[in-house]
VMD Tcl script that builds the backbone (N, CA, C; Angstrom):
set m [mol new atoms 504]
animate dup $m
set s [atomselect $m all]
$s set {name element resname resid chain x y z} {
  {N N MET 1 A -28.124 -144.755 -71.088}
  {CA C MET 1 A -27.369 -143.995 -69.948}
  {C C MET 1 A -29.337 -145.684 -69.300}
  {N N GLU 2 A -29.046 -144.940 -67.697}
  {CA C GLU 2 A -29.600 -146.137 -66.465}
  {C C GLU 2 A -31.083 -144.976 -66.953}
  {N N GLU 3 A -32.407 -146.216 -66.809}
  {CA C GLU 3 A -33.411 -145.724 -66.441}
  {C C GLU 3 A -33.649 -145.790 -65.325}
  {N N LYS 4 A -33.879 -144.760 -64.090}
  {CA C LYS 4 A -34.576 -144.069 -63.599}
  {C C LYS 4 A -36.117 -144.215 -62.819}
  {N N SER 5 A -35.728 -144.872 -61.472}
  {CA C SER 5 A -37.670 -145.313 -61.931}
  {C C SER 5 A -37.995 -143.856 -60.759}
  {N N GLU 6 A -38.689 -143.538 -59.893}
  {CA C GLU 6 A -40.074 -142.636 -60.585}
  {C C GLU 6 A -39.070 -142.333 -58.966}
  {N N ALA 7 A -39.315 -142.994 -58.200}
  {CA C ALA 7 A -38.926 -142.101 -56.842}
  {C C ALA 7 A -36.982 -142.258 -56.747}
  {N N GLU 8 A -36.628 -142.540 -58.149}
  {CA C GLU 8 A -35.143 -142.146 -58.474}
  {C C GLU 8 A -35.416 -140.529 -58.044}
  {N N GLN 9 A -36.250 -140.935 -59.582}
  {CA C GLN 9 A -36.004 -138.978 -60.157}
  {C C GLN 9 A -36.387 -138.050 -59.728}
  {N N GLN 10 A -38.228 -138.185 -58.753}
  {CA C GLN 10 A -38.736 -137.614 -57.884}
  {C C GLN 10 A -36.846 -136.866 -57.604}
  {N N ALA 11 A -36.320 -137.459 -56.661}
  {CA C ALA 11 A -35.193 -137.818 -54.983}
  {C C ALA 11 A -34.233 -136.483 -55.916}
  {N N LEU 12 A -33.906 -136.961 -57.555}
  {CA C LEU 12 A -33.239 -136.065 -58.223}
  {C C LEU 12 A -33.333 -134.968 -58.442}
  {N N ASP 13 A -35.126 -134.662 -58.382}
  {CA C ASP 13 A -35.832 -133.306 -58.717}
  {C C ASP 13 A -36.321 -132.079 -57.509}
  {N N ALA 14 A -36.304 -133.234 -56.211}
  {CA C ALA 14 A -36.149 -132.667 -54.525}
  {C C ALA 14 A -34.412 -132.200 -54.234}
  {N N GLN 15 A -33.629 -133.276 -54.964}
  {CA C GLN 15 A -32.433 -132.336 -54.518}
  {C C GLN 15 A -32.155 -131.514 -55.585}
  {N N THR 16 A -32.291 -131.884 -57.342}
  {CA C THR 16 A -32.301 -129.960 -57.646}
  {C C THR 16 A -32.556 -129.310 -57.739}
  {N N LYS 17 A -34.594 -129.209 -57.520}
  {CA C LYS 17 A -34.545 -128.193 -56.394}
  {C C LYS 17 A -34.157 -127.859 -55.452}
  {N N GLY 18 A -33.779 -128.231 -54.296}
  {CA C GLY 18 A -33.590 -128.190 -53.246}
  {C C GLY 18 A -31.663 -127.685 -53.744}
  {N N ARG 19 A -30.574 -127.389 -54.589}
  {CA C ARG 19 A -29.796 -126.612 -54.788}
  {C C ARG 19 A -29.786 -126.535 -55.638}
  {N N VAL 20 A -30.769 -125.463 -55.963}
  {CA C VAL 20 A -30.902 -124.161 -56.419}
  {C C VAL 20 A -31.354 -122.871 -55.683}
  {N N GLU 21 A -32.723 -123.754 -54.433}
  {CA C GLU 21 A -32.872 -122.855 -53.703}
  {C C GLU 21 A -32.178 -122.709 -52.590}
  {N N ALA 22 A -30.792 -123.595 -52.861}
  {CA C ALA 22 A -29.569 -122.749 -51.910}
  {C C ALA 22 A -29.194 -121.390 -52.143}
  {N N THR 23 A -28.345 -122.173 -53.378}
  {CA C THR 23 A -27.868 -122.107 -54.624}
  {C C THR 23 A -28.229 -120.139 -54.430}
  {N N LYS 24 A -29.375 -119.903 -54.212}
  {CA C LYS 24 A -30.419 -118.574 -54.117}
  {C C LYS 24 A -30.527 -117.895 -53.235}
  {N N VAL 25 A -30.959 -118.500 -52.062}
  {CA C VAL 25 A -30.602 -118.067 -50.650}
  {C C VAL 25 A -29.153 -117.697 -50.616}
  {N N CYS 26 A -28.133 -117.804 -50.437}
  {CA C CYS 26 A -26.444 -118.291 -50.654}
  {C C CYS 26 A -26.229 -116.922 -50.916}
  {N N ASP 27 A -26.680 -116.810 -53.123}
  {CA C ASP 27 A -26.167 -115.546 -53.055}
  {C C ASP 27 A -26.575 -114.468 -52.547}
  {N N GLU 28 A -28.519 -114.244 -52.563}
  {CA C GLU 28 A -29.462 -113.496 -52.138}
  {C C GLU 28 A -28.563 -112.780 -49.834}
  {N N ALA 29 A -27.469 -114.272 -49.852}
  {CA C ALA 29 A -26.610 -113.432 -48.764}
  {C C ALA 29 A -26.206 -112.636 -48.929}
  {N N TRP 30 A -24.783 -113.169 -49.268}
  {CA C TRP 30 A -24.067 -113.010 -49.581}
  {C C TRP 30 A -23.620 -111.167 -50.202}
  {N N ALA 31 A -24.805 -111.435 -51.534}
  {CA C ALA 31 A -25.396 -109.664 -51.302}
  {C C ALA 31 A -25.380 -108.565 -50.546}
  {N N ARG 32 A -26.783 -109.301 -49.501}
  {CA C ARG 32 A -26.880 -108.755 -48.170}
  {C C ARG 32 A -26.068 -108.587 -47.406}
  {N N ALA 33 A -24.830 -108.894 -47.297}
  {CA C ALA 33 A -23.882 -109.050 -46.026}
  {C C ALA 33 A -23.121 -107.828 -46.661}
  {N N ASP 34 A -23.106 -107.597 -48.521}
  {CA C ASP 34 A -22.340 -106.891 -49.378}
  {C C ASP 34 A -22.833 -105.432 -48.974}
  {N N GLN 35 A -23.865 -105.467 -49.204}
  {CA C GLN 35 A -24.674 -103.932 -48.994}
  {C C GLN 35 A -24.421 -104.027 -47.284}
  {N N VAL 36 A -24.694 -104.528 -46.564}
  {CA C VAL 36 A -24.803 -104.683 -45.326}
  {C C VAL 36 A -22.904 -103.024 -45.087}
  {N N TYR 37 A -22.018 -103.810 -45.028}
  {CA C TYR 37 A -20.758 -103.418 -45.281}
  {C C TYR 37 A -20.129 -102.217 -46.174}
  {N N LYS 38 A -21.261 -101.399 -47.003}
  {CA C LYS 38 A -21.322 -101.081 -48.340}
  {C C LYS 38 A -21.231 -99.653 -47.316}
  {N N GLU 39 A -22.837 -99.724 -46.971}
  {CA C GLU 39 A -23.500 -99.263 -46.051}
  {C C GLU 39 A -22.864 -98.682 -44.456}
  {N N ALA 40 A -22.258 -99.708 -43.728}
  {CA C ALA 40 A -21.607 -99.116 -42.578}
  {C C ALA 40 A -20.149 -98.480 -42.569}
  {N N LYS 41 A -19.721 -98.931 -44.237}
  {CA C LYS 41 A -18.512 -97.843 -44.620}
  {C C LYS 41 A -19.043 -96.729 -44.465}
  {N N LYS 42 A -20.231 -96.206 -45.572}
  {CA C LYS 42 A -19.993 -95.252 -46.154}
  {C C LYS 42 A -20.561 -95.185 -45.045}
  {N N GLN 43 A -21.512 -94.650 -43.709}
  {CA C GLN 43 A -21.602 -93.900 -42.332}
  {C C GLN 43 A -19.936 -94.001 -41.990}
  {N N ALA 44 A -19.554 -94.669 -41.446}
  {CA C ALA 44 A -18.441 -94.815 -40.998}
  {C C ALA 44 A -17.874 -93.456 -41.261}
  {N N GLY 45 A -17.188 -92.995 -42.892}
  {CA C GLY 45 A -17.138 -92.346 -43.358}
  {C C GLY 45 A -17.437 -90.657 -42.953}
  {N N ILE 46 A -18.779 -91.376 -43.142}
  {CA C ILE 46 A -19.487 -90.232 -42.762}
  {C C ILE 46 A -19.195 -89.758 -40.925}
  {N N VAL 47 A -19.177 -90.012 -41.041}
  {CA C VAL 47 A -18.522 -90.451 -39.321}
  {C C VAL 47 A -17.580 -89.812 -38.948}
  {N N HIS 48 A -16.395 -89.744 -39.497}
  {CA C HIS 48 A -15.504 -90.072 -40.103}
  {C C HIS 48 A -14.678 -88.634 -40.615}
  {N N LYS 49 A -15.280 -88.225 -40.875}
  {CA C LYS 49 A -15.612 -87.213 -41.995}
  {C C LYS 49 A -15.963 -86.043 -40.771}
  {N N GLU 50 A -16.776 -86.491 -40.527}
  {CA C GLU 50 A -17.575 -84.946 -38.759}
  {C C GLU 50 A -16.553 -85.327 -37.897}
  {N N ALA 51 A -16.206 -85.891 -37.757}
  {CA C ALA 51 A -15.144 -86.127 -36.484}
  {C C ALA 51 A -13.707 -85.496 -36.597}
  {N N ARG 52 A -13.188 -85.232 -38.019}
  {CA C ARG 52 A -12.529 -85.411 -38.163}
  {C C ARG 52 A -12.396 -83.238 -38.125}
  {N N LYS 53 A -13.474 -83.014 -38.319}
  {CA C LYS 53 A -13.686 -81.151 -39.279}
  {C C LYS 53 A -14.304 -81.030 -37.012}
  {N N ILE 54 A -14.769 -81.595 -37.114}
  {CA C ILE 54 A -14.732 -81.456 -35.026}
  {C C ILE 54 A -13.898 -80.666 -34.813}
  {N N ALA 55 A -12.257 -82.137 -34.711}
  {CA C ALA 55 A -11.171 -82.260 -34.221}
  {C C ALA 55 A -10.684 -81.182 -33.934}
  {N N VAL 56 A -10.662 -80.669 -32.564}
  {CA C VAL 56 A -9.306 -79.533 -32.641}
  {C C VAL 56 A -8.031 -79.722 -32.025}
  {N N ASP 57 A -7.744 -81.462 -32.452}
  {CA C ASP 57 A -5.764 -81.339 -32.418}
  {C C ASP 57 A -5.542 -82.229 -32.989}
  {N N LYS 58 A -4.124 -82.703 -32.530}
  {CA C LYS 58 A -4.227 -84.252 -33.492}
  {C C LYS 58 A -3.903 -85.627 -33.042}
  {N N GLN 59 A -4.880 -84.754 -31.985}
  {CA C GLN 59 A -4.788 -86.749 -30.625}
  {C C GLN 59 A -6.309 -86.585 -31.564}
  {N N ALA 60 A -7.837 -85.606 -31.288}
  {CA C ALA 60 A -9.048 -86.363 -31.515}
  {C C ALA 60 A -8.591 -86.503 -33.232}
  {N N LYS 61 A -7.998 -86.299 -33.110}
  {CA C LYS 61 A -8.209 -86.222 -35.017}
  {C C LYS 61 A -7.913 -87.988 -35.117}
  {N N LYS 62 A -6.646 -88.470 -34.467}
  {CA C LYS 62 A -5.913 -89.618 -34.388}
  {C C LYS 62 A -6.284 -90.756 -33.868}
  {N N GLU 63 A -7.811 -90.331 -32.781}
  {CA C GLU 63 A -8.285 -90.699 -31.929}
  {C C GLU 63 A -9.974 -91.197 -33.654}
  {N N ALA 64 A -9.990 -90.135 -34.073}
  {CA C ALA 64 A -11.395 -90.602 -35.143}
  {C C ALA 64 A -11.067 -91.215 -36.261}
  {N N LYS 65 A -9.642 -91.685 -36.417}
  {CA C LYS 65 A -9.361 -92.209 -37.491}
  {C C LYS 65 A -8.561 -93.571 -37.314}
  {N N GLU 66 A -8.489 -93.660 -36.097}
  {CA C GLU 66 A -9.107 -94.398 -34.676}
  {C C GLU 66 A -10.162 -95.611 -35.248}
  {N N ALA 67 A -11.059 -94.812 -35.360}
  {CA C ALA 67 A -12.706 -95.793 -34.405}
  {C C ALA 67 A -12.887 -95.147 -35.700}
  {N N TYR 68 A -12.302 -95.219 -36.118}
  {CA C TYR 68 A -12.862 -95.062 -38.221}
  {C C TYR 68 A -12.506 -96.321 -38.479}
  {N N LYS 69 A -11.135 -97.266 -38.351}
  {CA C LYS 69 A -10.735 -97.894 -39.057}
  {C C LYS 69 A -11.255 -99.631 -38.270}
  {N N LYS 70 A -11.530 -99.440 -36.971}
  {CA C LYS 70 A -13.193 -99.863 -36.479}
  {C C LYS 70 A -14.061 -100.489 -36.120}
  {N N ALA 71 A -14.411 -99.931 -36.850}
  {CA C ALA 71 A -15.926 -99.250 -37.536}
  {C C ALA 71 A -15.879 -100.491 -38.672}
  {N N LEU 72 A -14.611 -99.913 -39.884}
  {CA C LEU 72 A -14.487 -100.909 -40.913}
  {C C LEU 72 A -14.237 -102.169 -40.532}
  {N N GLU 73 A -13.211 -102.075 -39.102}
  {CA C GLU 73 A -12.898 -103.848 -38.716}
  {C C GLU 73 A -14.349 -104.493 -38.593}
  {N N GLN 74 A -15.581 -104.503 -38.037}
  {CA C GLN 74 A -16.688 -104.478 -37.540}
  {C C GLN 74 A -17.725 -104.386 -37.877}
  {N N ALA 75 A -17.708 -104.054 -39.413}
  {CA C ALA 75 A -18.363 -103.756 -41.202}
  {C C ALA 75 A -17.921 -105.747 -41.467}
  {N N LYS 76 A -16.620 -105.354 -41.517}
  {CA C LYS 76 A -16.217 -105.979 -42.693}
  {C C LYS 76 A -16.305 -108.333 -41.185}
  {N N LYS 77 A -16.500 -107.854 -39.970}
  {CA C LYS 77 A -16.862 -109.241 -39.271}
  {C C LYS 77 A -17.984 -108.914 -39.157}
  {N N LEU 78 A -18.780 -108.192 -39.200}
  {CA C LEU 78 A -20.071 -108.872 -39.737}
  {C C LEU 78 A -20.612 -108.880 -41.396}
  {N N ARG 79 A -20.113 -108.355 -42.493}
  {CA C ARG 79 A -19.873 -108.797 -42.775}
  {C C ARG 79 A -19.462 -110.768 -43.503}
  {N N ASP 80 A -18.438 -110.780 -43.131}
  {CA C ASP 80 A -17.844 -112.332 -43.399}
  {C C ASP 80 A -18.669 -112.743 -41.691}
  {N N ALA 81 A -19.810 -112.994 -41.445}
  {CA C ALA 81 A -19.966 -112.862 -40.634}
  {C C ALA 81 A -21.638 -114.139 -41.068}
  {N N ILE 82 A -21.432 -113.348 -41.850}
  {CA C ILE 82 A -22.989 -113.434 -42.461}
  {C C ILE 82 A -22.876 -114.555 -43.613}
  {N N THR 83 A -21.634 -114.269 -44.067}
  {CA C THR 83 A -21.578 -114.699 -45.218}
  {C C THR 83 A -20.920 -116.330 -44.446}
  {N N GLU 84 A -19.853 -116.476 -43.194}
  {CA C GLU 84 A -20.436 -117.672 -42.638}
  {C C GLU 84 A -21.144 -118.346 -42.500}
  {N N GLU 85 A -22.129 -117.792 -42.584}
  {CA C GLU 85 A -23.271 -118.217 -41.677}
  {C C GLU 85 A -23.901 -119.451 -42.819}
  {N N ALA 86 A -23.837 -118.162 -44.476}
  {CA C ALA 86 A -25.251 -118.779 -45.278}
  {C C ALA 86 A -23.998 -119.701 -46.229}
  {N N MET 87 A -22.985 -119.720 -46.143}
  {CA C MET 87 A -22.056 -121.034 -46.086}
  {C C MET 87 A -22.508 -121.727 -45.932}
  {N N THR 88 A -22.452 -121.874 -44.556}
  {CA C THR 88 A -23.161 -122.939 -43.675}
  {C C THR 88 A -24.282 -123.553 -43.578}
  {N N VAL 89 A -25.455 -123.378 -44.614}
  {CA C VAL 89 A -26.884 -123.297 -44.027}
  {C C VAL 89 A -26.376 -123.530 -46.132}
  {N N PHE 90 A -26.331 -123.110 -46.315}
  {CA C PHE 90 A -25.649 -124.095 -48.521}
  {C C PHE 90 A -25.471 -124.730 -47.916}
  {N N ARG 91 A -23.964 -125.857 -48.096}
  {CA C ARG 91 A -23.147 -127.033 -47.330}
  {C C ARG 91 A -24.063 -127.462 -46.739}
  {N N CYS 92 A -24.840 -127.445 -45.715}
  {CA C CYS 92 A -25.730 -128.279 -45.085}
  {C C CYS 92 A -27.017 -129.092 -46.026}
  {N N SER 93 A -27.476 -127.176 -46.464}
  {CA C SER 93 A -28.675 -128.356 -47.897}
  {C C SER 93 A -27.953 -129.191 -48.655}
  {N N TYR 94 A -27.350 -128.878 -48.950}
  {CA C TYR 94 A -26.498 -129.855 -49.786}
  {C C TYR 94 A -26.766 -130.720 -49.522}
  {N N ASP 95 A -25.731 -131.027 -49.129}
  {CA C ASP 95 A -25.036 -132.178 -48.137}
  {C C ASP 95 A -26.575 -133.721 -47.928}
  {N N LYS 96 A -27.706 -132.693 -46.991}
  {CA C LYS 96 A -29.211 -133.011 -47.054}
  {C C LYS 96 A -29.005 -133.688 -48.339}
  {N N ALA 97 A -29.234 -132.854 -49.367}
  {CA C ALA 97 A -29.668 -133.490 -50.351}
  {C C ALA 97 A -29.332 -134.382 -51.203}
  {N N ASP 98 A -28.311 -134.777 -51.057}
  {CA C ASP 98 A -27.047 -135.273 -51.743}
  {C C ASP 98 A -27.376 -136.888 -50.821}
  {N N ALA 99 A -26.975 -136.368 -49.412}
  {CA C ALA 99 A -27.960 -137.927 -48.607}
  {C C ALA 99 A -29.224 -138.008 -48.550}
  {N N ASP 100 A -30.410 -137.618 -49.421}
  {CA C ASP 100 A -31.227 -137.816 -50.005}
  {C C ASP 100 A -31.469 -138.896 -50.835}
  {N N TYR 101 A -30.865 -137.954 -51.746}
  {CA C TYR 101 A -30.811 -139.120 -52.749}
  {C C TYR 101 A -30.568 -140.267 -53.297}
  {N N LEU 102 A -28.998 -140.025 -52.348}
  {CA C LEU 102 A -28.428 -141.455 -51.704}
  {C C LEU 102 A -28.828 -142.658 -51.721}
  {N N GLU 103 A -29.749 -142.176 -50.833}
  {CA C GLU 103 A -30.595 -142.756 -49.605}
  {C C GLU 103 A -32.186 -143.452 -50.352}
  {N N THR 104 A -31.927 -142.542 -51.812}
  {CA C THR 104 A -33.479 -143.257 -52.526}
  {C C THR 104 A -32.467 -143.776 -53.106}
  {N N GLN 105 A -32.099 -143.611 -53.590}
  {CA C GLN 105 A -30.851 -145.178 -54.953}
  {C C GLN 105 A -30.858 -146.069 -54.428}
  {N N ILE 106 A -30.283 -145.685 -53.033}
  {CA C ILE 106 A -29.464 -147.376 -52.332}
  {C C ILE 106 A -31.132 -148.570 -52.596}
  {N N THR 107 A -32.282 -147.641 -51.893}
  {CA C THR 107 A -33.450 -148.103 -51.844}
  {C C THR 107 A -33.736 -148.442 -52.914}
  {N N SER 108 A -33.888 -147.985 -54.061}
  {CA C SER 108 A -34.324 -147.987 -55.105}
  {C C SER 108 A -33.961 -148.852 -56.014}
  {N N GLN 109 A -32.735 -149.175 -55.678}
  {CA C GLN 109 A -31.833 -150.111 -56.429}
  {C C GLN 109 A -32.198 -151.396 -55.845}
  {N N GLN 110 A -32.505 -151.879 -54.781}
  {CA C GLN 110 A -32.341 -153.005 -53.653}
  {C C GLN 110 A -33.973 -153.231 -54.127}
  {N N ALA 111 A -34.173 -152.036 -54.455}
  {CA C ALA 111 A -36.007 -153.047 -55.602}
  {C C ALA 111 A -36.182 -153.475 -56.453}
  {N N ILE 112 A -34.992 -152.657 -57.318}
  {CA C ILE 112 A -34.963 -153.316 -58.766}
  {C C ILE 112 A -34.260 -154.814 -58.680}
  {N N LYS 113 A -33.005 -154.994 -57.374}
  {CA C LYS 113 A -32.557 -155.877 -57.472}
  {C C LYS 113 A -33.445 -156.916 -57.020}
  {N N ASP 114 A -34.892 -157.061 -56.205}
  {CA C ASP 114 A -35.883 -158.041 -55.385}
  {C C ASP 114 A -36.290 -158.289 -57.111}
  {N N ALA 115 A -36.734 -156.368 -57.097}
  {CA C ALA 115 A -37.261 -157.272 -58.682}
  {C C ALA 115 A -37.268 -158.373 -60.193}
  {N N GLU 116 A -35.985 -158.089 -60.205}
  {CA C GLU 116 A -35.296 -158.842 -60.976}
  {C C GLU 116 A -35.394 -159.850 -60.205}
  {N N GLU 117 A -34.952 -160.486 -59.240}
  {CA C GLU 117 A -35.720 -161.454 -58.194}
  {C C GLU 117 A -36.227 -162.854 -58.644}
  {N N THR 118 A -37.984 -162.149 -58.294}
  {CA C THR 118 A -38.681 -162.202 -58.769}
  {C C THR 118 A -38.585 -162.079 -59.352}
  {N N HIS 119 A -38.783 -161.319 -60.673}
  {CA C HIS 119 A -38.464 -161.895 -62.206}
  {C C HIS 119 A -38.356 -162.919 -62.428}
  {N N GLN 120 A -36.685 -163.705 -61.812}
  {CA C GLN 120 A -36.569 -164.997 -62.934}
  {C C GLN 120 A -36.920 -165.835 -61.871}
  {N N GLU 121 A -37.259 -165.477 -60.591}
  {CA C GLU 121 A -38.167 -166.878 -60.079}
  {C C GLU 121 A -39.776 -166.384 -61.077}
  {N N ALA 122 A -40.244 -166.213 -61.716}
  {CA C ALA 122 A -41.912 -166.213 -62.020}
  {C C ALA 122 A -41.144 -167.335 -62.933}
  {N N THR 123 A -40.291 -166.505 -63.910}
  {CA C THR 123 A -39.370 -167.730 -64.918}
  {C C THR 123 A -39.150 -168.606 -65.018}
  {N N LYS 124 A -39.097 -168.560 -63.814}
  {CA C LYS 124 A -38.187 -170.288 -63.596}
  {C C LYS 124 A -39.865 -171.313 -63.744}
  {N N GLN 125 A -40.188 -170.670 -62.308}
  {CA C GLN 125 A -41.982 -171.134 -62.028}
  {C C GLN 125 A -42.692 -171.483 -62.636}
  {N N ALA 126 A -42.606 -170.756 -64.141}
  {CA C ALA 126 A -43.702 -171.272 -65.347}
  {C C ALA 126 A -43.165 -172.061 -66.910}
  {N N ASP 127 A -41.488 -172.281 -66.148}
  {CA C ASP 127 A -40.910 -173.254 -67.121}
  {C C ASP 127 A -41.292 -174.062 -66.658}
  {N N ILE 128 A -40.888 -174.528 -65.185}
  {CA C ILE 128 A -41.389 -176.043 -64.660}
  {C C ILE 128 A -42.898 -175.933 -65.089}
  {N N VAL 129 A -43.581 -175.085 -65.003}
  {CA C VAL 129 A -44.942 -175.414 -64.532}
  {C C VAL 129 A -45.790 -175.780 -66.462}
  {N N TYR 130 A -45.104 -175.251 -66.858}
  {CA C TYR 130 A -45.238 -175.760 -69.088}
  {C C TYR 130 A -44.794 -177.208 -69.164}
  {N N LYS 131 A -42.850 -177.011 -68.140}
  {CA C LYS 131 A -42.818 -178.357 -68.855}
  {C C LYS 131 A -43.852 -179.191 -68.988}
  {N N GLU 132 A -43.612 -179.089 -67.316}
  {CA C GLU 132 A -44.706 -180.204 -66.264}
  {C C GLU 132 A -46.000 -180.843 -67.581}
  {N N ALA 133 A -46.780 -179.589 -67.445}
  {CA C ALA 133 A -47.889 -179.390 -68.300}
  {C C ALA 133 A -47.950 -180.827 -69.343}
  {N N LYS 134 A -46.381 -180.216 -69.976}
  {CA C LYS 134 A -46.569 -180.452 -71.229}
  {C C LYS 134 A -46.604 -181.909 -70.863}
  {N N LYS 135 A -45.757 -182.700 -69.794}
  {CA C LYS 135 A -45.971 -183.923 -69.780}
  {C C LYS 135 A -46.589 -184.697 -70.364}
  {N N GLN 136 A -47.579 -184.271 -69.713}
  {CA C GLN 136 A -49.227 -184.461 -68.613}
  {C C GLN 136 A -50.005 -184.077 -69.956}
  {N N ALA 137 A -50.219 -183.519 -71.090}
  {CA C ALA 137 A -51.083 -182.995 -72.292}
  {C C ALA 137 A -50.854 -184.757 -73.101}
  {N N VAL 138 A -52.031 -184.607 -72.647}
  {CA C VAL 138 A -52.762 -185.939 -74.405}
  {C C VAL 138 A -53.201 -186.133 -75.617}
  {N N ASP 139 A -52.532 -184.364 -76.098}
  {CA C ASP 139 A -53.312 -184.600 -77.510}
  {C C ASP 139 A -52.288 -182.870 -77.312}
  {N N LYS 140 A -53.012 -182.556 -78.185}
  {CA C LYS 140 A -52.463 -181.320 -79.563}
  {C C LYS 140 A -52.555 -180.541 -78.465}
  {N N GLN 141 A -54.153 -180.290 -78.244}
  {CA C GLN 141 A -55.082 -178.869 -78.119}
  {C C GLN 141 A -54.113 -178.509 -76.473}
  {N N ALA 142 A -54.238 -179.343 -75.943}
  {CA C ALA 142 A -53.570 -179.771 -74.945}
  {C C ALA 142 A -52.443 -179.213 -74.502}
  {N N LYS 143 A -50.762 -179.259 -75.134}
  {CA C LYS 143 A -50.405 -179.248 -75.825}
  {C C LYS 143 A -50.249 -177.356 -75.597}
  {N N LYS 144 A -50.810 -176.876 -76.748}
  {CA C LYS 144 A -51.177 -176.115 -76.741}
  {C C LYS 144 A -51.692 -174.633 -76.485}
  {N N GLU 145 A -52.613 -175.325 -75.890}
  {CA C GLU 145 A -52.548 -174.258 -74.249}
  {C C GLU 145 A -52.352 -174.121 -73.347}
  {N N ALA 146 A -51.048 -175.644 -73.268}
  {CA C ALA 146 A -50.145 -175.301 -71.857}
  {C C ALA 146 A -49.430 -173.781 -72.454}
  {N N ALA 147 A -48.502 -174.026 -73.915}
  {CA C ALA 147 A -48.209 -173.288 -73.926}
  {C C ALA 147 A -48.408 -171.783 -74.504}
  {N N LYS 148 A -49.435 -171.944 -74.260}
  {CA C LYS 148 A -50.114 -170.312 -74.474}
  {C C LYS 148 A -50.693 -169.675 -72.941}
  {N N ALA 149 A -50.572 -170.489 -71.368}
  {CA C ALA 149 A -50.294 -170.445 -70.597}
  {C C ALA 149 A -48.816 -169.785 -70.429}
  {N N HIS 150 A -47.478 -170.643 -70.621}
  {CA C HIS 150 A -46.717 -170.108 -70.734}
  {C C HIS 150 A -46.463 -169.083 -71.020}
  {N N LYS 151 A -46.512 -169.168 -72.503}
  {CA C LYS 151 A -46.121 -167.469 -72.773}
  {C C LYS 151 A -47.502 -166.223 -71.981}
  {N N GLU 152 A -48.245 -166.348 -71.840}
  {CA C GLU 152 A -49.036 -165.303 -70.958}
  {C C GLU 152 A -48.202 -165.323 -69.864}
  {N N ALA 153 A -47.894 -166.183 -69.560}
  {CA C ALA 153 A -46.794 -165.959 -67.344}
  {C C ALA 153 A -45.450 -165.442 -67.348}
  {N N ILE 154 A -45.197 -165.667 -68.500}
  {CA C ILE 154 A -43.764 -165.250 -68.730}
  {C C ILE 154 A -43.932 -163.799 -69.556}
  {N N LYS 155 A -45.216 -163.389 -69.738}
  {CA C LYS 155 A -45.476 -161.756 -70.384}
  {C C LYS 155 A -45.279 -161.497 -69.235}
  {N N GLN 156 A -46.037 -161.982 -68.379}
  {CA C GLN 156 A -47.012 -160.731 -66.977}
  {C C GLN 156 A -46.318 -161.280 -66.335}
  {N N ALA 157 A -45.354 -161.689 -66.031}
  {CA C ALA 157 A -43.835 -161.770 -64.926}
  {C C ALA 157 A -42.853 -160.602 -65.992}
  {N N LYS 158 A -42.890 -160.164 -67.173}
  {CA C LYS 158 A -42.158 -159.006 -67.120}
  {C C LYS 158 A -42.696 -157.772 -67.265}
  {N N LYS 159 A -44.463 -158.007 -67.154}
  {CA C LYS 159 A -44.480 -156.747 -67.163}
  {C C LYS 159 A -45.146 -156.354 -65.600}
  {N N ASP 160 A -44.864 -157.259 -64.999}
  {CA C ASP 160 A -44.758 -156.774 -63.737}
  {C C ASP 160 A -43.400 -156.098 -62.802}
  {N N HIS 161 A -42.378 -157.467 -63.601}
  {CA C HIS 161 A -40.893 -157.093 -63.740}
  {C C HIS 161 A -40.767 -155.260 -63.776}
  {N N HIS 162 A -41.386 -154.822 -64.644}
  {CA C HIS 162 A -40.653 -153.380 -65.468}
  {C C HIS 162 A -41.624 -152.338 -64.615}
  {N N GLU 163 A -42.996 -152.688 -64.240}
  {CA C GLU 163 A -42.920 -152.049 -63.290}
  {C C GLU 163 A -42.787 -151.842 -61.980}
  {N N ALA 164 A -42.068 -152.944 -61.383}
  {CA C ALA 164 A -41.431 -153.273 -60.150}
  {C C ALA 164 A -40.396 -152.311 -60.516}
  {N N LYS 165 A -39.156 -151.770 -62.032}
  {CA C LYS 165 A -38.361 -151.429 -61.890}
  {C C LYS 165 A -38.421 -149.752 -61.826}
  {N N THR 166 A -39.972 -149.207 -62.162}
  {CA C THR 166 A -40.304 -148.081 -63.051}
  {C C THR 166 A -40.806 -147.203 -61.535}
  {N N LYS 167 A -41.962 -148.077 -61.292}
  {CA C LYS 167 A -43.153 -147.927 -59.818}
  {C C LYS 167 A -42.917 -147.963 -58.523}
  {N N LEU 168 A -42.304 -147.910 -58.757}
  {CA C LEU 168 A -41.082 -148.139 -56.840}
  {C C LEU 168 A -42.046 -148.224 -55.558}
}
mol reanalyze $m
mol bondsrecalc $m
mol representation Tube
mol addrep $m
């Protein structure tokens, strides 16, 4: 598994949190839309029942039935509009979280690439300096000091490289 930088992990955490929140809001909107629909249907049924009771002829009963059908149709349209809006917000939230994470990943990968190049260059320079110091060393102690300095430079380059990769 590839190690993620702190920035990537934070973006991934934000993406996950955003998705959870978007899902929660969407689920609540769907539940409310369903509740609104059921309540509207119930109220339309009550009105329809009462209208049929007071209707005196066939035409009035027919009009009451038509009004009931229209009320149900309007309730369905309202429910559908609420759920459609919830889905639009949900998709936008998901898309934004994905885009933010992708942007962070791209930035992070570029920084890691730059850190790799910097590490390679630092190691290369340490090797060059070490070879030159060895050539100019006049005794064993000087060569030993050059080797120690080279080892420290490589160690520092590795440390800097690791920090750059994980703490962008």
